[in-house]
N, C-alpha and C positions, 0 to 999 in steps of 0.2 A: 300259444299257438305255434305250430310248426308248419313251415311252408316248404314244399318240395319243388325242385326244378328238374324237368326232363329235357335234355338238350342233345339232339342227334348231331353227330359230327361226321362229315365226309369231306375230306380235303379242305379243312377250315384252318390250316396253318396260318398264323398271323393274327387271327381274330379271336382265338379261344381265350387268351389271357386278358385282352381288353374287355371281352364279354363278362368274364368272371369279376374283374375289377369294378366294372360299372354296376353289376348286381350287388357286390359287396358294399359299395357306396350307398346304394338304395337301402339295403337291409340294415345297415348300421343306423340309418335314420329311422326306419320303421321298428327296429329292435325286436324282430321276430327270430325265433329259432328256425333253422333252415338246413337244407341239404341240397347238394347238386348231384344229379346223375347224368354224367356225360356218357353217351353211347357211341363208341367209335365204329362206324359202319364200314370197316375194311379200308380205311384211308391208306393211300400209298405215298402220302407226303409226310411231313414232320408233325402231324397232329398229335400222335401219341407222345412224342418228345416234349410237347407242350403240356399235355394232360398229366403225365406222371409226376412232374415237379409240383403241380398244384395239389395232387393227391397226397404227396408226402408232406407238403406244407400245411394243408388243411384237411383234417380228418373228415370233414363234412363233404368233401369232394370224392365222389365214388365214380369209378370208371369201369365200364363194361366194353369189352372189345370183341367184335365179331371176327370169325375166321376169314370172311370175305365180305364183299359188298352185297347186302341183302335188300337195301332200299330204306328210305326214310321212315315209312310206316312201320316195318318190323323193328327198326331202331327205337321208335317211340313206344311201341308195345312192350319191348323188352324193358325199357326204363320204367314204364307204368307198373310192371309186375313187382318192382322192388321198392317203390316209394313208401314212406312211412308218415308223411305229413297229413294234416287235416285237409289240405288243399294242394293241388299240384299245378304248376304253370308249365305249359309246353311252349317252347320257343326254339328258334334256330340259333346257331352260333356265328351268324354272318353280320351281326350288328345292323341289320336292316329294319329292326323293329324297335320302337321307342320304349326303352326299359322303364321310363318314368310312368308309363301307362299302367304298370303293374299295381301301383297304389290305388288307382281308380278301380281296377278289376277286383282287388280285395274288398274295397268298399261295397261294390255291387254284390259280391258274393255274401258278405256279412248282412246285406239287406234282404237276403232270402233267395238269391238266384244261385242255383246249383251249378250252372255253367255260365261262364262269362267269355264271350268271344270278341276278340279284337279283329275287325274286318277291314280290309284294305279299300279305301275310297280313291286313292291315288298312289302312284309309285314313280320313283325316280329311276326307272329302268329304261332300256332302249325302246325305240319306237316299235320294233317287231315284238319284243317281249310284252309290251303293253297291249298291243292289238291281239296277240295270241291269248293273253289272259282274259280280255274282254269277250272274245269268241267262246273260249272254253267255259267260262262261268255263265254266259248267256245260255248256252246249250244245256248246262247243268240245271239251270233254273226251270227249264221245261219239264224235267223229270223230278226235280226236287225244289218246289217253289220257295221253301224256307231258306235256300242257299243265298247268302248275301251276294250282291252283284260283283264285288271284287274278290270273293272267296276269303278264306282265312287259314292261317297256320298257327296263330298266336292266340292262346286261350288259357283259361283257368278252369279247373274241374274240381268239384268237391268230392268228398269220400263216397257219398251215396251213388253219384253218377259213376265214379271210378270203379266201384265194386261191380256194377252191372256191365260196364265197358270191358272189364277184365274177364268177364264170363263169355264174351264172344270169342268163339274158336273157329275162325275162318281164314282162308287164304285169299289172296288177290283182293284185299279189302280196300274200300273207299273210305278212309278214316273220317273225313269231314261229314260224309253221309251217315256214318255210325254215330257221330256226336249229335247230329240233328235228329236222328231216329230215336234216341233215348227218351225224348219227350219231357225231360225235366225243365223246370223254369229256366229260361235263358235270357241273358242280357247281351246286347250288342254295343260295342264301342268302336266308332270309326277312327281310323288313323291313316296317315300317309306313310307308305313304305319308303324308307330311305335308300340312298344309293349305297351299293356294296363297297366298303372301303378297302377290302383285301380280296385278292384272287378273283375268280369268275364263277358264275353259277354252274352247278353240276346238274341242274334241272334241264336235261337235254330234250330234244324233240321226241325221241323214241320213248323216254320216260313219261313225257306229257301225254303222248298218245296212249300208252299203256294205262296211265292213271285215268284218262278220259273214258276208255273202254270199261275199266273196272267200275267207275262211277255210273256209267250208263247201264251196265248189266246188273250190278249188285244192288242198286237202290230203286230199280223200277222194272216193271214188266213191259214198258213201252215198246222195246224192239219186237217182242213177240206179238203184241197187239197190233203194231204197224204191219208186220208180216201178214197177219190174219186179214186185216182190212185191205191190204194190197191184193191178196189172193182173192177175196170176195169181189173187190172192185173190178179186177181184170177178168174174172170169170163172168161177171155180169155184162161187162163191155163186150167180151167175146161172144156171149150168148145173143146180145142185141145185134152185133155185127153179123153173126151167122144168119139171123132172121132176115136182116136187110139184104144180104147176098142171095138167100134163097128166094125171097119175094121178087127181087128184081130179075133173077134168072128165069124163074118159072112164070111170073105174071107179066113182066115187062120185056122179057126175053133180052135182058141186058147182060152181056158177059163181063166178068171182072178179070181183066188180064193185067199183067205187069209183074216184073221181077222185083222192082224196088219196094213196093208196099209189103211184099212177103218178107224180104230181107230185113226191113225196118222192124216188123213185128217180131221176127225171130231174134234179132239183136236185143230189142227192148226186153222181151220176155226172158231170153237167155241171161241177160245181165241181172235181171231181178232174181232169177233162180239162183245164180251164183252168189248174189248178195245175201239172200236168205240162207243159203247153205253155209256161208261164212259166219253169219250170226249164230246159227244153230251149232256150228263148230266151236265157237267161243264158249257157248253154254256147255257143250259136251266136254271141252277141255277143262273147264272149271270144275265140273262134276268129277271128272277123273282125277284132277289135282287134289280135290278134297279127299277122295277115297284112298290115296296113297299114304296119307297121314305122315308125310315128312315134316320135320320141324320147320317152323316159319323162319327161324334163324339159328345159327350155331355160335355159341359163345366160346371164344378162344381163351380169353383171360378175363378175370374179374379182380378189380383192385378196390376192395371194400374193407375198411378198418372197423373193428368192433368198437363202438362208441363207449361201451361200458368199461373198456380197459384203458381209456384215454385219461 
């Protein structure tokens, strides 16, 4: 059996070599054939200076380097395109995931689960990061009930699921939603996310908001349905309110005066219209982005040695 590892790298200097060494320790115990695909996502630190010596030392270490930062999801997708193992483990290079969990993931995969997901039940992150994660995935669960409460980035995927996953040709993807959408038998393993020993997280607020919008729009028609329901509701309320005004004006001879109620209605309705236009704009942009057919990522360098010549 051959096990592949896809590891996106962005400003992970200091943690790359320890990640490799911990994986090698585990693999020596398991005695599986293996390969590592590190995808450098436009890092501007010394990540490449750590990756290249590993590649030269171990022919199983393959390095793909992007021309600039395209994001974690494109980096994962690029790695999945070149794997050759019967199963692939997707993980980060920040040492926050328990590597020893991989043995249990393999066992569940061998038991018949095509996808094995390690999902976070706790994390040794800052208070703000913890609360932001709770809010993000709680909202995601409204549009995708299968989403684990703590979300996931650490997973094992078999060849059947991988082949289907590699057929998806979309931009602005919500990768976690894609995994759950596949529909293959899936096992979940809880774990506690450890504190980052090197550097700081590059998962900025703007990236989180972008990923949240991608998840909301790409995996559900809920925004469009909510817009429709709001439109129907306000139309109905407006119709009833108009009848009340007409009845009191012509039957009870009661005038409806006042600048404040009119301005409140204008502000509420105007705000809703702008919100709806913004949601429609997001859909329009994504449609336009798909039609441009630009590559999801650009590979600057590839460091892959032919194993047959080793």
